[in-house]
C-alpha positions as CSV (number, residue, x, y, z in Angstrom):
1,X,74.3,142.3,33.1
2,X,74.9,143.3,36.7
3,X,72.6,141.8,39.2
4,X,70.8,144.4,41.4
5,X,70.9,141.8,44.2
6,X,74.7,141.9,44.4
7,X,74.6,145.7,44.1
8,X,72.3,146.0,47.1
9,X,74.2,143.2,49.1
10,X,77.6,144.7,48.7
11,X,76.2,148.2,49.2
12,X,74.7,147.2,52.6
13,X,77.9,145.3,53.5
14,X,80.2,148.3,52.7
15,X,78.1,150.8,54.6
16,X,77.7,148.3,57.6
17,X,81.5,147.9,57.8
18,X,81.9,151.6,57.4
19,X,79.3,152.4,60.1
20,X,80.8,150.0,62.6
21,X,84.3,151.1,61.8
22,X,83.4,154.7,62.5
23,X,81.8,153.7,65.8
24,X,84.9,151.7,66.8
25,X,87.3,154.6,65.9
26,X,85.0,157.1,67.7
27,X,85.0,155.0,70.9
28,X,88.7,154.4,70.6
29,X,89.5,158.1,70.3
30,X,87.2,159.4,73.0
31,X,88.8,160.9,76.1
32,X,87.7,158.0,78.4
33,X,89.4,155.4,76.2
34,X,92.3,157.5,74.9
35,X,95.6,155.5,75.3
36,X,97.6,156.6,78.3
37,X,101.0,158.0,78.0
38,X,103.9,155.6,77.6
39,X,104.7,153.7,80.8
40,X,108.2,155.1,81.0
41,X,107.0,158.7,81.0
42,X,104.3,158.0,83.6
43,X,106.8,156.2,85.8
44,X,109.5,158.9,85.6
45,X,107.0,161.6,86.6
46,X,105.7,159.7,89.6
47,X,109.1,158.3,90.6
48,X,110.6,161.8,90.7
49,X,107.8,163.1,92.9
50,X,108.2,160.0,95.3
51,X,111.9,160.4,95.6
52,X,111.7,164.2,96.1
53,X,109.2,163.8,98.9
54,X,110.3,160.4,100.2
55,X,114.0,160.7,100.7
56,X,113.6,163.1,103.7
57,X,111.2,160.6,105.2
58,X,113.6,157.7,104.5
59,X,116.5,159.6,106.2
60,X,114.4,160.7,109.1
61,X,112.1,157.8,109.9
62,X,113.9,154.9,108.3
63,X,113.1,152.2,105.8
64,X,110.1,150.7,107.5
65,X,108.1,154.0,107.6
66,X,109.1,154.8,104.1
67,X,107.7,151.5,102.8
68,X,104.5,152.1,104.7
69,X,104.2,155.5,102.9
70,X,104.8,153.7,99.6
71,X,102.2,151.1,100.3
72,X,99.7,153.9,101.2
73,X,100.1,155.6,97.8
74,X,99.9,152.2,96.0
75,X,96.4,151.5,94.7
76,X,94.8,148.6,92.8
77,X,97.3,146.4,91.0
78,X,100.0,149.1,91.2
79,X,102.6,148.5,94.0
80,X,105.5,150.7,95.1
81,X,108.3,149.3,97.3
82,X,111.6,150.3,98.7
83,X,114.5,147.9,98.9
84,X,117.9,148.5,100.6
85,X,120.8,147.4,98.5
86,X,121.2,144.1,100.3
87,X,117.4,143.4,100.5
88,X,116.8,143.4,96.8
89,X,115.3,140.1,95.5
90,X,118.1,137.8,94.2
91,X,116.4,137.6,90.7
92,X,117.2,141.3,90.1
93,X,120.6,141.6,91.8
94,X,122.7,140.7,88.8
95,X,121.0,143.3,86.7
96,X,121.4,145.9,89.5
97,X,125.2,145.7,89.8
98,X,125.8,147.7,86.6
99,X,123.2,150.4,87.4
100,X,124.3,153.9,88.3
101,X,122.3,156.5,90.1
102,X,118.9,157.2,88.6
103,X,119.4,154.4,86.1
104,X,116.2,152.5,85.3
105,X,115.8,148.7,84.8
106,X,112.6,147.6,83.2
107,X,111.3,144.1,82.8
108,X,108.0,143.6,80.9
109,X,106.1,140.5,81.0
110,X,102.9,139.5,79.3
111,X,100.5,141.1,81.8
112,X,102.8,143.0,84.3
113,X,105.7,145.4,84.1
114,X,108.5,145.8,86.8
115,X,110.6,149.0,86.9
116,X,113.5,149.4,89.3
117,X,115.4,152.7,89.8
118,X,118.6,153.0,91.9
119,X,119.1,156.1,94.0
120,X,121.4,157.4,96.8
121,X,120.4,159.0,100.0
122,X,122.2,160.1,103.3
123,X,125.8,159.1,104.0
124,X,126.2,157.4,100.6
125,X,123.7,154.7,101.1
126,X,122.0,153.3,98.0
127,X,118.5,151.9,97.6
128,X,116.1,150.8,94.9
129,X,112.6,152.1,94.2
130,X,110.5,149.3,92.6
131,X,107.3,149.7,90.8
132,X,105.1,146.7,89.7
133,X,101.9,147.2,87.8
134,X,99.8,145.9,84.9
135,X,100.8,146.5,81.3
136,X,98.8,149.5,80.2
137,X,98.0,149.6,76.5
138,X,95.5,151.5,74.3
139,X,92.1,150.2,73.3
140,X,93.1,149.1,69.8
141,X,96.3,147.5,71.1
142,X,94.4,145.6,73.7
143,X,92.1,144.2,71.1
144,X,94.9,143.1,68.8
145,X,96.7,141.5,71.8
146,X,93.6,139.4,72.5
147,X,93.9,135.9,71.0
148,X,90.1,135.7,70.5
149,X,89.9,139.1,68.9
150,X,90.1,137.9,65.2
151,X,87.7,135.0,66.0
152,X,85.2,137.5,67.5
153,X,85.7,139.8,64.5
154,X,85.0,136.9,62.1
155,X,81.8,136.1,64.0
156,X,80.7,139.8,63.8
157,X,81.5,140.0,60.1
158,X,79.7,136.7,59.4
159,X,76.6,137.9,61.2
160,X,76.8,141.3,59.4
161,X,77.1,139.5,56.0
162,X,74.2,137.2,56.8
163,X,72.0,140.1,57.9
164,X,73.0,142.0,54.7
165,X,72.2,139.0,52.6
166,X,68.8,138.5,54.2
167,X,68.0,142.2,53.9
168,X,69.0,142.2,50.2
169,X,66.9,139.1,49.6
170,X,63.9,140.7,51.3
171,X,64.2,143.7,48.9
172,X,65.0,141.7,45.7
173,X,62.7,138.7,46.0
174,X,59.5,140.7,45.2
175,X,61.3,142.1,42.1
176,X,62.3,138.6,41.1
177,X,58.7,137.4,41.4
178,X,57.5,140.4,39.3
179,X,60.2,139.7,36.7
180,X,59.3,136.0,36.4
181,X,55.6,136.8,36.2
182,X,56.2,139.4,33.5
183,X,58.3,136.8,31.5
184,X,55.4,134.3,31.8
185,X,52.9,136.9,30.7
186,X,55.2,137.8,27.8
187,X,55.3,134.2,26.6
188,X,51.4,134.2,26.3
189,X,50.8,132.7,29.7
190,X,47.9,135.1,30.4
191,X,47.1,133.3,33.7
192,X,50.4,134.5,35.2
193,X,49.9,136.5,38.4
194,X,52.2,137.6,41.2
195,X,52.3,135.6,44.4
196,X,49.8,136.2,47.2
197,X,52.7,137.2,49.5
198,X,53.2,140.3,47.5
199,X,49.5,141.3,47.0
200,X,48.8,141.2,50.8
201,X,51.7,143.7,51.5
202,X,50.6,147.2,52.5
203,X,53.6,149.0,51.0
204,X,54.6,150.3,47.5
205,X,55.6,146.8,46.4
206,X,52.2,145.5,47.3
207,X,50.6,148.3,45.3
208,X,52.8,147.4,42.4
209,X,51.9,143.7,42.6
210,X,48.2,144.5,42.8
211,X,48.4,146.9,39.9
212,X,50.3,144.3,37.8
213,X,47.7,141.7,38.5
214,X,44.9,144.1,37.5
215,X,46.8,144.8,34.2
216,X,47.2,141.0,33.6
217,X,43.5,140.3,34.3
218,X,42.4,143.1,31.9
219,X,44.8,141.8,29.3
220,X,43.6,138.3,29.7
221,X,40.0,139.5,29.3
222,X,40.9,141.6,26.3
223,X,42.7,138.8,24.5
224,X,40.0,136.2,25.4
225,X,37.4,138.6,24.0
226,X,39.5,139.0,20.8
227,X,39.9,135.3,20.4
228,X,36.2,134.7,21.0
229,X,35.4,137.5,18.4
230,X,37.7,135.9,15.8
231,X,36.0,132.5,16.3
232,X,32.5,133.9,16.2
233,X,33.2,136.0,13.1
234,X,34.8,133.0,11.4
235,X,31.9,130.8,12.2
236,X,29.4,133.5,11.1
237,X,31.3,133.7,7.8
238,X,31.8,130.0,7.2
239,X,28.1,129.1,7.8
240,X,26.7,131.3,5.0
241,X,29.6,130.5,2.8
242,X,28.9,126.9,3.0
243,X,25.2,127.5,2.3
244,X,26.1,129.7,-0.6
245,X,28.4,127.1,-2.1
246,X,25.7,124.5,-1.8
247,X,23.3,126.8,-3.6
248,X,25.8,127.4,-6.4
249,X,26.3,123.7,-6.8
250,X,22.5,123.3,-7.0
251,X,22.2,126.0,-9.7
252,X,25.1,124.4,-11.7
253,X,23.2,121.1,-11.7
254,X,20.0,122.7,-13.0
255,X,21.1,125.3,-15.7
256,X,24.9,125.8,-15.6
257,X,25.2,127.6,-19.0
258,X,22.6,130.3,-18.2
259,X,24.4,131.6,-15.0
260,X,28.0,130.5,-15.8
261,X,29.6,134.0,-15.6
262,X,27.7,134.9,-12.3
263,X,28.5,131.6,-10.8
264,X,32.2,131.9,-11.6
265,X,32.3,135.4,-10.0
266,X,30.4,134.1,-6.9
267,X,32.8,131.2,-6.6
268,X,35.8,133.5,-6.8
269,X,34.4,135.8,-4.1
270,X,33.6,132.9,-1.9
271,X,37.1,131.6,-2.3
272,X,38.5,135.0,-1.3
273,X,36.3,135.2,1.8
274,X,37.1,131.7,2.9
275,X,40.8,132.4,2.4
276,X,40.6,135.6,4.5
277,X,38.7,133.7,7.3
278,X,41.4,131.0,7.3
279,X,44.1,133.6,7.5
280,X,42.4,135.3,10.4
281,X,42.1,132.0,12.2
282,X,45.8,131.3,11.5
283,X,46.8,134.7,13.0
284,X,44.7,134.0,16.1
285,X,46.3,130.7,16.6
286,X,49.8,132.1,16.2
287,X,49.1,135.0,18.6
288,X,47.7,132.5,21.1
289,X,51.0,130.5,21.0
290,X,49.4,127.4,19.6
291,X,52.5,126.3,17.7
292,X,52.8,122.7,18.8
293,X,55.9,121.0,20.2
294,X,59.5,121.6,18.9
295,X,61.0,118.9,16.7
296,X,64.3,118.2,15.1
297,X,64.1,118.4,11.3
298,X,66.2,119.2,8.2
299,X,65.3,122.5,6.7
300,X,66.8,121.6,3.3
301,X,64.5,118.5,3.2
302,X,61.5,120.7,4.2
303,X,62.2,123.1,1.3
304,X,62.6,120.2,-1.1
305,X,59.2,118.8,-0.1
306,X,57.6,122.2,-0.4
307,X,59.0,122.9,-3.9
308,X,57.7,119.5,-5.0
309,X,54.2,120.3,-3.7
310,X,54.0,123.7,-5.3
311,X,55.6,122.7,-8.6
312,X,52.2,122.1,-10.1
313,X,51.1,125.7,-9.3
314,X,54.3,127.0,-10.8
315,X,53.9,124.8,-13.9
316,X,50.5,126.4,-14.6
317,X,52.4,129.7,-15.2
318,X,55.4,128.0,-16.6
319,X,57.6,129.3,-13.7
320,X,60.8,127.4,-13.0
321,X,61.5,126.8,-9.2
322,X,65.3,126.7,-8.6
323,X,66.7,125.6,-5.3
324,X,70.3,126.9,-5.0
325,X,72.9,126.5,-2.2
326,X,71.4,123.3,-0.9
327,X,73.1,123.5,2.5
328,X,72.4,120.6,4.9
329,X,71.0,122.1,8.0
330,X,69.5,120.4,11.1
331,X,67.2,122.6,13.2
332,X,65.1,122.1,16.4
333,X,62.0,124.2,16.1
334,X,58.4,124.1,14.9
335,X,58.4,122.5,11.4
336,X,54.7,123.2,10.7
337,X,55.2,126.9,11.3
338,X,58.5,126.9,9.2
339,X,56.7,125.2,6.3
340,X,53.7,127.6,6.6
341,X,55.9,130.7,6.5
342,X,58.0,129.4,3.5
343,X,54.8,128.2,1.7
344,X,53.1,131.6,2.1
345,X,56.2,133.3,0.7
346,X,56.6,130.9,-2.2
347,X,52.9,131.0,-3.1
348,X,53.1,134.8,-3.0
349,X,56.1,134.7,-5.4
350,X,54.3,132.3,-7.7
351,X,51.1,134.4,-7.7
352,X,52.8,137.7,-8.6
353,X,55.6,136.5,-10.8
354,X,55.1,136.8,-14.6
355,X,54.7,133.8,-16.8
356,X,57.8,132.1,-18.2
357,X,59.9,133.4,-15.3
358,X,62.1,131.9,-12.6
359,X,62.0,131.9,-8.8
360,X,65.3,131.2,-7.0
361,X,65.4,129.8,-3.5
362,X,68.6,129.6,-1.5
363,X,69.6,128.4,2.1
364,X,72.7,129.8,3.7
365,X,74.4,129.2,7.1
366,X,76.9,131.4,8.9
367,X,78.5,131.6,12.4
368,X,78.2,135.1,13.9
369,X,79.8,135.7,17.4
370,X,79.6,132.0,18.1
371,X,75.9,131.9,17.2
372,X,74.7,129.9,14.2
373,X,72.5,132.0,11.9
374,X,70.8,130.9,8.7
375,X,68.6,132.6,6.2
376,X,66.3,131.6,3.3
377,X,66.1,133.9,0.3
378,X,63.2,133.9,-2.2
379,X,64.0,135.9,-5.3
380,X,61.4,136.3,-8.1
381,X,61.1,138.4,-11.3
382,X,57.9,140.4,-10.5
383,X,57.8,144.1,-11.0
384,X,59.5,146.1,-8.2
385,X,57.7,147.9,-5.4
386,X,58.2,151.6,-4.5
387,X,60.7,151.9,-1.6
388,X,58.3,153.8,0.5
389,X,55.7,151.0,0.2
390,X,57.9,148.0,1.0
391,X,57.4,148.3,4.7
392,X,53.6,148.3,4.3
393,X,53.6,144.8,2.8
394,X,54.1,143.4,6.3
395,X,51.2,145.4,7.8
396,X,47.8,143.6,7.8
397,X,45.1,145.2,5.6
398,X,47.5,147.9,4.3
399,X,47.2,149.5,0.9
400,X,50.6,148.2,0.0
401,X,49.2,144.8,-1.0
402,X,47.0,146.5,-3.5
403,X,49.9,148.2,-5.2
404,X,51.7,144.9,-5.1
405,X,49.3,143.4,-7.4
406,X,46.6,142.1,-5.1
407,X,43.0,142.9,-5.9
408,X,42.2,143.9,-2.3
409,X,44.2,144.6,0.9
410,X,44.4,141.6,3.3
411,X,46.8,139.8,5.6
412,X,49.3,138.8,2.9
413,X,52.9,138.7,4.1
414,X,51.9,139.9,7.6
415,X,51.2,136.3,8.5
416,X,54.7,135.4,7.4
417,X,56.1,138.2,9.6
418,X,54.1,137.0,12.6
419,X,55.2,133.4,12.2
420,X,58.9,134.3,11.7
421,X,58.8,136.6,14.8
422,X,57.3,133.8,16.8
423,X,60.3,131.6,15.7
424,X,62.7,134.4,16.9
425,X,63.5,135.4,13.4
426,X,63.0,138.4,11.1
427,X,61.7,139.2,7.6
428,X,63.4,141.5,5.1
429,X,61.9,142.7,1.9
430,X,63.7,144.6,-0.9
431,X,63.8,145.1,-4.6
432,X,66.3,142.8,-6.4
433,X,69.0,144.1,-8.6
434,X,68.6,144.6,-11.5
435,X,64.9,143.6,-11.4
436,X,62.5,141.5,-9.4
437,X,61.7,141.3,-5.7
438,X,63.5,139.5,-2.9
439,X,62.1,138.1,0.4
440,X,64.6,137.0,3.1
441,X,63.8,135.1,6.2
442,X,66.5,135.2,9.0
443,X,66.7,132.8,11.9
444,X,69.1,131.9,14.8
445,X,69.8,128.4,15.9
């Protein structure tokens, strides 16, 4: 999954570099900062003009006046001078001996350039026109020539990256807070709320945070009311049931034979109501996340203990419980919930299986894409279920349980489905081949 933070960060960085790059190139290419023509071309043009106008002055007024004129046209760091052949500085004399008329000697240093041109004037005399001036380069070239340019560029880029990082964090942090709060809310922490820093904001993010908190508050009130209703209903059911059972026991003690049939019927209905109330309470606890701490346990041992406990019920219908594929499997989860789910499935199979039949239980383990997955299969020999009714067996109080053999719709396998989903698993129901019914519980380690 790509992080939106890095998308925003690199997006800001790219556009910042692009923006400053465009500004830099725009400044570099404007007329005021456009690189001057090459030094040789500029010198040749000016030297030709100076010699054209200056040789008559040199011939008429002499060398001193000609140098005064040259100094007059010099400005700033640029200097023009005239040297007679014998007056040329000794440092340049060796290089001048091989020069012909209008030949140019150029010596370029780090900061200044010196250009000397030999020419002839009256009566075969030779002289040298010397130009000294700064090295003229373009804007980009001057930047690259600066030793501190890359250091300054690094500082600018570092500041730009830091600002882009802070800006990206400013945008993404509220989303991270909302994400974490929604995760907490999704794991049954109904007290989860966004931070106060978000709720006091006056922008769209503040509106989103306040709306999220209102939703969480309404959800907490709704769930709390539901839990309270469950407990009140359970209490209201259990109290009269207890009194009714006491009354039945009193009748049995006085004249049990006279009301034996009615008493048996009342006992059966009381048992059903009590079972339904217990199931409702179990669902409420599961939905509330009251699952207890995780523990390490052996699933094959848990199934062995469960089969031993339910063997008496199976013996009453002469049903044989067979545990196949006894794979040794260690698991870290909620053993009580595991046992409750498996017990509900197995009791369901015993209840609806015909007498003198068999129930097969198997435990399998497999590695899928580096993840350990295991599943428990319960296969009995009860009559099959119509394909369009199988999905209804996992729905609370659906009519599917009636067609499955139950006297009335109730919670049934929906409790198993809720428990398995809380354990990050899934339930699969299907008709077995050639006959019977199969319930499969799938889990990931």
